[in-house]
C-alpha positions, 0 to 999 in steps of 0.5 A, spaced: 804 251 294 806 245 296 811 244 303 817 241 299 816 249 296 816 252 302 822 249 305 826 250 299 824 257 299 826 258 307 832 254 307 835 258 300 833 266 303 833 265 311 841 267 311 840 272 305 838 278 309 843 277 315 850 280 317 856 277 316 857 276 323 851 271 324 853 267 320 861 267 323 856 266 330 853 260 328 859 256 326 862 257 331 857 256 335 855 249 331 865 247 332 863 248 340 858 244 341 859 238 336 867 238 340 864 238 346 860 232 344 866 228 341 872 231 347 865 228 353 865 220 348 873 221 349 873 222 356 867 216 357 869 211 353 872 205 355 871 197 356 862 197 357 864 194 364 866 200 365 861 205 363 858 210 368 856 217 369 861 218 374 866 219 368 864 225 366 868 231 367 868 233 374 867 227 377 872 223 374 879 224 377 881 223 368 884 230 366 878 232 361 883 237 358 887 234 353 881 230 351 876 237 350 884 239 346 884 233 341 877 233 339 878 241 337 885 238 333 882 232 330 875 235 328 879 242 325 886 239 323 882 233 319 888 229 322 890 226 329 890 230 336 893 229 343 895 222 345 894 223 353 887 223 351 886 216 348 881 210 349 882 204 353 878 200 348 883 201 342 877 199 336 872 203 340 878 208 340 879 209 332 871 209 330 870 214 334 876 218 332 874 216 325 866 218 326 869 225 328 874 225 322 868 224 318 863 229 320 868 234 320 869 234 312 861 234 312 861 240 317 866 244 312 864 242 306 857 244 308 860 250 310 862 252 303 856 250 300 852 255 304 857 260 303 857 260 296 849 258 294 847 264 299 853 269 303 856 271 298 850 271 293 845 275 297 844 279 291 841 274 287 834 272 291 830 273 285 831 274 278 826 277 274 828 276 266 825 281 262 822 285 256 819 290 254 816 289 245 809 293 241 805 289 238 800 291 234 793 288 233 786 290 232 788 297 230 792 299 237 798 298 239 799 294 247 806 294 251 806 287 253 812 287 259 815 280 259 817 278 265 821 270 267 822 267 274 829 265 273 830 263 280 825 257 285 822 263 290 815 264 288 813 270 288 806 273 290 801 279 290 805 282 284 804 289 283 807 293 276 808 300 275 808 303 269 810 309 267 811 313 261 815 319 261 814 325 256 819 331 255 815 338 257 822 343 258 829 343 259 828 341 266 821 337 267 819 330 265 811 328 265 808 322 268 804 318 264 801 311 268 800 306 263 799 301 269 798 301 277 795 295 279 796 287 280 795 283 274 791 278 273 795 273 274 798 276 281 803 270 282 810 269 279 811 262 279 819 260 278 821 258 270 815 259 269 813 266 263 807 271 265 805 276 259 803 284 262 798 287 257 798 295 256 794 299 251 798 306 248 793 308 246 789 308 251 793 314 253 795 318 247 801 315 246 803 315 239 810 310 236 813 315 231 818 312 229 822 305 227 828 302 226 830 297 221 833 293 227 825 294 230 826 298 236 822 305 237 826 310 236 820 317 237 814 315 240 809 322 242 805 323 247 798 328 245 794 330 253 787 333 253 791 340 254 797 340 250 798 344 244 803 340 241 806 332 243 810 331 247 817 326 246 816 320 250 823 319 252 823 313 257 819 307 260 818 305 267 818 299 270 817 298 278 815 291 280 813 289 287 811 282 290 813 279 296 817 272 296 812 266 297 812 263 304 818 266 308 813 272 306 819 277 304 818 283 301 822 284 294 822 290 289 824 290 282 825 298 278 828 299 271 829 304 265 826 303 258 830 308 255 829 309 246 835 311 245 838 306 248 834 300 245 829 300 250 823 297 246 822 293 241 817 294 236 814 287 233 813 279 235 816 278 242 822 272 242 819 268 248 818 261 251 813 257 252 810 255 259 813 249 261 809 246 268 812 239 268 820 243 268 818 248 273 814 243 278 820 238 278 825 240 282 826 238 290 829 241 295 835 237 293 836 238 286 839 243 280 835 249 281 836 253 274 832 255 268 831 252 262 837 253 256 832 256 252 831 262 257 839 264 256 839 263 250 832 265 247 829 269 251 828 276 247 833 281 249 837 276 254 838 283 258 841 282 264 835 280 269 832 284 274 834 283 281 835 286 287 842 288 288 843 292 295 850 296 293 844 303 291 846 308 296 839 311 298 839 319 303 834 321 308 834 328 308 829 332 313 831 339 312 832 342 304 834 336 303 826 334 302 825 339 296 826 336 290 829 341 287 834 344 291 837 336 292 837 336 285 840 342 284 846 340 288 847 332 286 847 335 279 841 332 276 837 337 270 831 332 269 828 331 276 820 328 278 818 328 285 815 321 285 824 319 286 825 323 292 819 318 296 816 320 303 819 315 307 818 315 315 825 315 321 824 312 326 826 314 333 828 320 331 827 327 333 828 334 329 831 339 332 835 346 330 841 342 334 847 346 329 849 353 327 855 357 324 859 362 327 857 368 322 862 373 324 868 367 321 870 368 313 871 360 312 875 360 304 871 356 299 864 356 304 858 361 305 857 367 310 850 370 310 849 378 309 842 382 312 836 381 306 837 389 307 843 391 308 847 387 303 854 389 306 852 388 313 853 381 316 850 379 322 854 378 328 849 371 329 850 364 330 845 361 324 842 355 326 840 349 321 836 342 322 839 336 325 837 329 327 838 326 334 836 318 336 830 319 341 825 313 341 818 317 343 819 320 337 819 320 329 821 323 323 818 324 315 822 326 310 824 325 303 828 319 300 833 318 293 837 314 290 843 316 289 851 314 286 857 315 288 858 321 286 851 325 287 852 322 295 860 325 293 856 332 292 851 331 298 858 331 303 862 337 300 855 341 300 852 339 307 860 340 311 856 341 318 854 334 317 857 327 317 852 321 313 850 316 318 847 309 316 840 310 319 836 302 314 834 299 320 831 306 322 826 307 316 819 304 317 819 302 310 827 301 308 830 299 301 831 291 300 836 293 294 841 298 298 843 303 305 839 308 308 844 315 310 841 321 314 846 327 315 847 329 323 850 335 325 858 333 327 860 335 334 864 341 332 856 343 329 853 342 335 857 346 340 857 352 336 849 350 336 850 351 345 854 356 343 849 361 339 845 359 346 849 361 350 850 368 347 843 369 346 845 369 339 842 365 335 838 365 329 835 362 323 834 364 316 827 366 314 829 364 306 831 358 309 825 356 314 820 358 308 823 354 303 823 348 308 816 350 309 813 349 302 817 343 301 814 340 306 807 343 305 807 340 298 808 332 300 801 333 304 798 334 310 801 328 315 809 331 312 806 338 314 804 336 320 810 333 323 814 338 320 810 343 325 808 340 330 814 335 331 821 340 331 825 341 337 825 350 336 829 353 342 826 358 346 828 366 344 830 365 336 830 370 332 828 370 325 832 374 321 832 376 313 838 373 311 841 371 303 846 368 302 854 370 299 859 365 297 865 366 300 872 365 294 877 360 296 884 361 296 
């Protein structure tokens, strides 16, 4: 990659991941530096024979503050400032003032251009124009994923994952992995189309119906042990890469549903590779894809990009169980793959919050003894919590949720508050923020009250559910739960059953 391309990538992406206050601090520092420099010129300049280091502030008897005020006002207002500080030589005074006004104009123009290009558009770090279509050749169906890098950033180390999802029953889908590797060309150059091919027949997927417009409306998968074909509902595409030159990871994903015209049957309407155009752009030239991409790239859907509005939730207890998680957020179709393992650094898992089972709170819950449904044990029932601790890490599950799903989780987790832990996640997502639920002060106070009264209890059913969820995630995850969870001494394990309390 040429030096100019590296410089271009660097300047385009240097501030894309920075918080706004970093940018504001840079503006303040540069303003202070420029104003101070011109104030020194006003203070020290005069007739050439009078130039001396003794004219510097602190050594000269001339006051420096009026010169600082003049430099600041002229820089900010781009007009005349404090007349108490003038240079004895008139032409030199006007020259310095003109130079300051010009530098101010350039400075403010640069800020506007920078904010427009980077700070206000961080979501468009890179874009991939995309299309998924079928082509039948030599008696077989090939699935073609066509991508076009519509940004000036070169993507390296491409890894593509394509999955077909077939319906097993009302609540379960099957994943058929069609591709999970790097393409032959693991590089997406700016403005160069790239096609990635996968054979469907090799994965026992058949095309059953195509509408008049050319879109696939029905497909099926027949596994070796299936009694009958399963309906394929969607195809899932995931692309991971690294931005060349700045080594920043990039990730995009897209679901192509058959009932929403996600898969086209026929020849892809694309464009030819124009290497001359792609490599003619310089550091200061306008970087944009040619018009042919906007008008002729098939389907011309919105580009795959890295939006940062997504919300992820990190679970470390019952939320590690996909069934429990999906039940709370109201997802009827869930996949374990959507609840990926993640590591929360600098935190420890504890049995750190509790509810007072002696109280009946409208709209909440109470616990009864499993063998005595009319008995409410007078205990403080404990739940898992996380707290900052630099010496520990917590392995849990992380998944993206919608605003409605996040609201449902907050209602369920009434003993907790949602805390942004993005910076503590070992490999945080680039397209959103990660939240986890930490115990409220009053919930932790109830835990301490139960500990002091020696009436803390853990529901054995709750503990078994969490243990089974971690056991299903593999040895590393289970060992982290077993050995890195802080459990108080003398706590009771009771067979309890949840009973909802009616709302008023």
